[in-house]
N, C-alpha and C positions, 0 to 999 in steps of 0.2 A: 320603207315598208313593206313596198305595195304586196308583191310574193306571201309573206307575212300574214299582210291584217286577210290574203283574201283567204288562207287556211285559218282562221280562228271569226267565227259570226257568233260566238255569247254577248255576256255581259260581264264585265268586271262591279261587280260588287264589294265592298264595308265590312260589308256584316253578313251573316244566312240570314237573316231576319228584312233584306234586301230583297231576297229572290222571290217570284212568284209564290213558293210554298216552304217560305222562310218559317214560320210554324210549326211543318212536316220534319222530323228530324229523319227523319228515314228518307228526304229529298235530298240528307248529305255528303259529298262523295266524296271516301277516300281515297287515300295511297294505299292497296290494301289493306286497309282495316290499321292503317298508322298517321297519319295527320290529316285533316277535314282538307280538300284541294279548293271545296266547292259544294255550291248546289245545284241541281238538277231543276228544271223548273217546266220540267212536264209530268203529268203523273201517269204517265207510257214506260209499261217494264221494258229495261231493257238487260240485255247479261251481255252489252260490249264493259274493253276491259276500262279500266277509269281514263286511261292513255285517248282513248277513242273518246270521251268526253272534249276533248279539247275540239272537235271538230262537227261540234255538234250546237246545233243555232238556241238551240236552251242549256247546254251550261254558264253558269254562271260564276268564274274561280272567286275569292275570293284573293282580297289586293293583297293581301299579307298572309297566302300561301305556301306552298315548298312549294315553288313552281323551275327555281331553279336545281334546286335538290333531279328532281323526276326532267330535267330537260338533257340537268349531267349524267343524269342514266340510264336516258334513251341513246348520247351518243354510245356512250361506255357499251352500251351491249350493239350498239351499230359495229362497232369495232369489232368485238368480239365476233359477230355474225360470220367479218367480215375475210377475218386472221382462222376462221373454220375451213367455213368454207371457200372461198376468193372468188367469190360471185355476188359481184357490186350490185343487181336488181337484188338478192334476196337480204344481202345488209341495206340496201335503201330503201326496204318494207314498207321503213315507220316513217321515211319522209317525208311527207307527209304531217304528222304531226309534232316531228321536231319543230317543221316553218309555223306549230300553231303553236304552240309551247314558249319558244322563242319568241315571236307577235307577244303573247299574255307576258311572259319579262323584259320585256321591252316596255311596251302600253302600263303596266304598274312599277318599273320603277320612276318613268316620264309622269304619271299619276301621285308617286308618290314624292319627287321631285315637285314636280308645283303644286300640291301644298304644305309642301317643307319641312313634308316626314320624315329625310333620307339622308 
């Protein structure tokens, strides 16, 4: 998991209230307003997309968040970008995010397995 672990620098949480700002609903992060995927551990204003949160050390992804669905969406987008442009550099522009989400998916699955929740 070397490269994967290097891409993700946050901390996985079981519930939103484990994050530094768990009492603040404005810290909750959704995938475009749909599902809550985690929380932000900083008070700084951020205009990045939720996908970039996976690269931030202050991101607190939820253990049971829809991370696999996000990963599937990222891979589909990558494939579509390559089909449209035939440019591997453009198609691979979100690869670091993909690595971070892969790590979160694997780490969550392992945490669930160890805790007997899988």
